[in-house]
VOPAMAR-390433 format. One record per residue: residue in one letter; y, x, z of N, C-alpha, C in turn. Coordinates in steps of 0.001 Angstrom, whole numbers, always signed. Example, Ala and Ser with C-alpha at 12.3 -4.5 7.8 and 13.67 -1.06 7.14 Angstrom:
% residues 2
[tiba a [-5690 +13190 +7800] [-4500 +12300 +7800] [-3300 +13200 +7800]]
[tiba s [-2250 +12850 +7080] [-1060 +13670 +7140] [+30 +12900 +7870]]
This chain:
% residues 83
[tiba f [+33186 +2433 -58833] [+32870 +3458 -59848] [+33483 +3081 -61156]]
[tiba l [+33983 +4029 -61930] [+34525 +3784 -63197] [+33486 +3541 -64280]]
[tiba d [+33763 +2579 -65137] [+32827 +2323 -66258] [+33190 +3305 -67396]]
[tiba k [+32399 +4285 -67610] [+32627 +5279 -68652] [+31730 +4932 -69850]]
[tiba p [+32334 +4455 -70933] [+31518 +4109 -72096] [+30621 +5228 -72640]]
[tiba e [+31040 +6447 -72495] [+30221 +7541 -73024] [+28911 +7746 -72239]]
[tiba m [+28910 +7228 -71028] [+27654 +7348 -70164] [+26634 +6294 -70623]]
[tiba r [+26975 +5257 -71356] [+26015 +4242 -71732] [+24891 +4738 -72666]]
[tiba a [+25189 +5765 -73406] [+24234 +6342 -74344] [+23516 +7570 -73681]]
[tiba n [+23875 +7887 -72440] [+23328 +9043 -71787] [+21848 +8976 -71723]]
[tiba s [+21234 +10093 -71852] [+19740 +10196 -71744] [+19419 +11389 -70875]]
[tiba a [+19709 +11282 -69598] [+19539 +12429 -68666] [+18051 +12819 -68513]]
[tiba n [+17780 +14067 -68550] [+16387 +14554 -68314] [+15897 +14123 -66979]]
[tiba k [+16763 +14108 -65985] [+16333 +13742 -64646] [+15813 +12359 -64554]]
[tiba f [+16229 +11483 -65461] [+15708 +10094 -65519] [+14214 +10199 -65791]]
[tiba f [+13848 +10917 -66834] [+12427 +11003 -67199] [+11593 +11724 -66180]]
[tiba d [+12193 +12821 -65582] [+11491 +13573 -64500] [+11237 +12689 -63358]]
[tiba t [+12215 +11883 -62967] [+12088 +10966 -61849] [+10966 +9940 -62081]]
[tiba l [+10942 +9360 -63280] [+9850 +8413 -63585] [+8514 +9104 -63490]]
[tiba a [+8421 +10248 -64097] [+7102 +10972 -64058] [+6641 +11347 -62637]]
[tiba a [+7617 +11595 -61782] [+7315 +11918 -60414] [+6938 +10722 -59566]]
[tiba g [+7174 +9514 -60142] [+6859 +8264 -59365] [+7918 +8090 -58242]]
[tiba t [+9086 +8485 -58515] [+10191 +8337 -57512] [+11099 +7231 -57911]]
[tiba p [+11523 +6358 -57016] [+12532 +5294 -57397] [+13809 +5965 -57893]]
[tiba i [+14442 +5258 -58784] [+15659 +5768 -59431] [+16862 +5041 -58985]]
[tiba l [+18030 +5774 -58880] [+19310 +5184 -58570] [+20265 +5707 -59613]]
[tiba i [+20925 +4776 -60354] [+21992 +5170 -61242] [+23265 +4400 -60925]]
[tiba n [+24388 +5027 -61271] [+25663 +4351 -60948] [+26508 +4239 -62202]]
[tiba y [+25857 +4078 -63359] [+26552 +3852 -64590] [+25678 +2954 -65482]]
[tiba g [+26304 +2329 -66435] [+25584 +1387 -67284] [+24891 +2067 -68422]]
[tiba g [+24222 +1301 -69278] [+23570 +1855 -70423] [+22135 +1371 -70531]]
[tiba w [+21400 +1915 -71434] [+20071 +1496 -71719] [+19115 +1595 -70587]]
[tiba m [+19388 +2564 -69694] [+18510 +2779 -68554] [+18529 +1639 -67491]]
[tiba v [+19656 +958 -67462] [+19837 -149 -66581] [+18766 -1203 -66914]]
[tiba d [+18596 -1559 -68122] [+17558 -2574 -68530] [+16154 -2123 -68115]]
[tiba l [+15842 -866 -68289] [+14480 -341 -67921] [+14291 -428 -66401]]
[tiba i [+15277 -21 -65664] [+15189 +10 -64193] [+15049 -1395 -63652]]
[tiba e [+15872 -2293 -64151] [+15854 -3686 -63684] [+14597 -4392 -64128]]
[tiba n [+14243 -4312 -65424] [+13062 -5009 -65932] [+11754 -4534 -65312]]
[tiba h [+11710 -3236 -64944] [+10466 -2671 -64394] [+10538 -2480 -62857]]
[tiba q [+11653 -2927 -62278] [+11852 -2849 -60831] [+11456 -1435 -60274]]
[tiba c [+11977 -446 -60887] [+11649 +906 -60456] [+12813 +1685 -59822]]
[tiba g [+13821 +934 -59380] [+14922 +1637 -58768] [+16060 +665 -58470]]
[tiba l [+17277 +1281 -58398] [+18477 +545 -58029] [+19629 +976 -58924]]
[tiba v [+20365 -58 -59416] [+21449 +121 -60257] [+22773 -300 -59491]]
[tiba t [+23767 +591 -59390] [+24945 +265 -58560] [+26237 +321 -59368]]
[tiba w [+26175 +437 -60645] [+27362 +662 -61424] [+28371 -475 -61411]]
[tiba q [+28001 -1654 -61158] [+28983 -2720 -61143] [+29351 -3191 -59670]]
[tiba l [+28923 -2395 -58747] [+29214 -2704 -57355] [+30377 -1898 -56811]]
[tiba s [+31081 -2449 -55835] [+32091 -1647 -55135] [+31428 -590 -54353]]
[tiba v [+32191 +343 -53855] [+31656 +1408 -52996] [+30907 +845 -51851]]
[tiba d [+31515 -128 -51153] [+30885 -698 -49975] [+29624 -1497 -50347]]
[tiba e [+29701 -2226 -51432] [+28480 -2932 -51901] [+27332 -1994 -52300]]
[tiba a [+27707 -894 -52973] [+26695 +101 -53383] [+26094 +698 -52166]]
[tiba a [+26875 +1087 -51160] [+26378 +1716 -49992] [+25379 +717 -49260]]
[tiba q [+25740 -497 -49148] [+24853 -1470 -48523] [+23553 -1649 -49278]]
[tiba a [+23732 -1719 -50615] [+22512 -1895 -51454] [+21547 -683 -51315]]
[tiba i [+22107 +481 -51162] [+21251 +1668 -50920] [+20621 +1641 -49573]]
[tiba v [+21338 +1268 -48567] [+20774 +1138 -47213] [+19660 +106 -47208]]
[tiba d [+19918 -1039 -47832] [+18866 -2066 -47874] [+17672 -1573 -48651]]
[tiba f [+17834 -853 -49715] [+16752 -387 -50540] [+15893 +652 -49809]]
[tiba i [+16511 +1581 -49192] [+15760 +2663 -48536] [+15174 +2234 -47159]]
[tiba s [+15657 +1049 -46664] [+15122 +610 -45430] [+13934 -334 -45593]]
[tiba d [+13468 -469 -46767] [+12305 -1342 -47091] [+11158 -473 -47658]]
[tiba p [+10301 +1 -46805] [+9219 +883 -47272] [+8360 +391 -48379]]
[tiba e [+8075 -920 -48323] [+7275 -1562 -49341] [+7957 -1579 -50677]]
[tiba k [+9250 -1883 -50680] [+10086 -1901 -51895] [+10128 -480 -52460]]
[tiba l [+10299 +541 -51653] [+10345 +1916 -52121] [+8983 +2321 -52745]]
[tiba k [+7933 +1976 -52080] [+6569 +2284 -52606] [+6360 +1623 -53924]]
[tiba k [+6663 +363 -54043] [+6475 -416 -55299] [+7344 +206 -56421]]
[tiba a [+8582 +504 -56106] [+9515 +1036 -57116] [+8962 +2382 -57607]]
[tiba g [+8412 +3175 -56722] [+7858 +4478 -57162] [+6673 +4254 -58059]]
[tiba q [+5788 +3333 -57672] [+4599 +3025 -58510] [+5082 +2523 -59901]]
[tiba q [+6071 +1622 -59888] [+6557 +1088 -61160] [+7216 +2156 -61991]]
[tiba a [+7882 +3140 -61374] [+8484 +4262 -62122] [+7418 +5006 -62831]]
[tiba r [+6392 +5380 -62096] [+5271 +6195 -62657] [+4583 +5426 -63780]]
[tiba n [+4360 +4071 -63584] [+3753 +3247 -64639] [+4636 +3227 -65854]]
[tiba l [+5945 +3139 -65714] [+6825 +3128 -66837] [+6764 +4491 -67579]]
[tiba a [+6728 +5580 -66913] [+6582 +6883 -67556] [+5306 +6975 -68340]]
[tiba e [+4254 +6487 -67818] [+2937 +6588 -68414] [+2777 +5618 -69653]]
[tiba t [+3476 +4473 -69601] [+3241 +3493 -70659] [+4291 +3560 -71770]]
[tiba q [+5513 +4070 -71431] [+6512 +4049 -72457] [+7026 +5444 -72869]]
[tiba f [+6737 +6465 -72061] [+7282 +7765 -72453] [+6075 +8763 -72445]]
């Protein structure tokens, strides 16, 4: 994936909607959301991975029901405590 500097300041509404819904998040670009996702373990960031690495990371993530459940809970908690 290309590193697009203009995406780093992106503030997509779907990010906040996803948090509020308690759904794990996947993004494929860098920026301020990366820190939140990684620090709060509420999803998956693939922006620095090759296509094959990203695909494997996604398969691994969705194949772990406990990880998915925890990421969803963390997403909702982040929405409630910071937004």
